[in-house]
C-alpha positions as CSV (number, residue, x, y, z in Angstrom):
1,M,208.6,110.9,95.2
2,K,208.8,113.2,92.1
3,T,205.0,113.1,91.8
4,L,204.6,114.1,95.4
5,L,207.0,117.0,95.0
6,F,205.2,118.2,91.8
7,L,201.9,118.2,93.7
8,M,203.3,120.1,96.6
9,F,204.2,122.9,94.1
10,L,201.0,122.7,92.1
11,V,198.5,122.9,95.0
12,P,199.6,126.3,96.4
13,L,199.2,127.8,92.9
14,S,195.6,126.8,92.7
15,C,194.9,128.8,95.9
16,F,195.7,132.0,94.0
17,A,193.3,131.3,91.1
18,Q,191.3,134.2,89.9
19,F,188.3,134.1,87.5
20,T,186.6,136.3,84.9
21,I,182.8,136.8,84.9
22,T,181.1,138.0,81.7
23,G,177.5,138.5,80.9
24,K,174.8,140.8,79.5
25,V,172.1,142.8,81.2
26,L,168.8,142.7,79.4
27,S,165.5,144.5,80.1
28,K,162.9,142.2,81.7
29,A,160.1,143.8,79.7
30,D,161.4,143.6,76.2
31,K,164.7,141.6,76.4
32,K,166.7,144.5,74.9
33,P,170.2,145.2,76.2
34,I,170.6,148.0,78.8
35,E,173.7,150.2,78.5
36,N,175.6,152.2,81.2
37,V,174.3,150.1,84.2
38,S,176.6,149.5,87.1
39,V,177.4,145.8,87.8
40,F,179.4,144.8,90.8
41,L,180.0,142.1,93.5
42,S,179.0,143.1,97.0
43,N,181.8,143.0,99.6
44,A,184.4,143.4,96.8
45,T,186.0,146.2,94.9
46,I,185.2,144.6,91.6
47,G,182.7,146.2,89.2
48,D,182.0,147.5,85.7
49,K,179.5,149.4,83.6
50,T,177.7,147.7,80.8
51,A,178.5,148.6,77.2
52,A,176.0,149.6,74.5
53,D,175.1,146.0,73.9
54,G,174.6,145.4,77.6
55,S,177.7,143.3,78.0
56,F,180.1,143.5,81.0
57,T,183.3,141.8,82.3
58,L,184.4,141.4,85.9
59,R,188.1,140.5,86.0
60,N,190.4,139.1,88.7
61,V,187.5,137.7,90.8
62,K,188.8,135.6,93.7
63,S,186.9,132.4,94.4
64,G,184.2,132.9,97.1
65,K,180.6,133.7,97.7
66,Y,179.3,137.1,96.5
67,D,176.0,138.9,95.9
68,F,175.8,140.1,92.3
69,V,174.4,143.7,92.2
70,V,173.0,145.6,89.2
71,T,172.0,149.2,89.6
72,D,170.6,151.8,87.2
73,I,170.4,155.4,88.4
């Protein structure tokens, strides 16, 4: 009974799980990092710009299906 009660409290918490996506944007031609590029998930308000080394972090991403978009103006 205690195990069932514990699971009843644990399952709803997993529904609110959020993730962090990290990565690096590199040039296709010479594999060098690209800075100041917009990176975001379509249909979400989550986005970032790349740092000098091309790295980015998207925080508080809810589980789901997204299109990953990279734009350079």
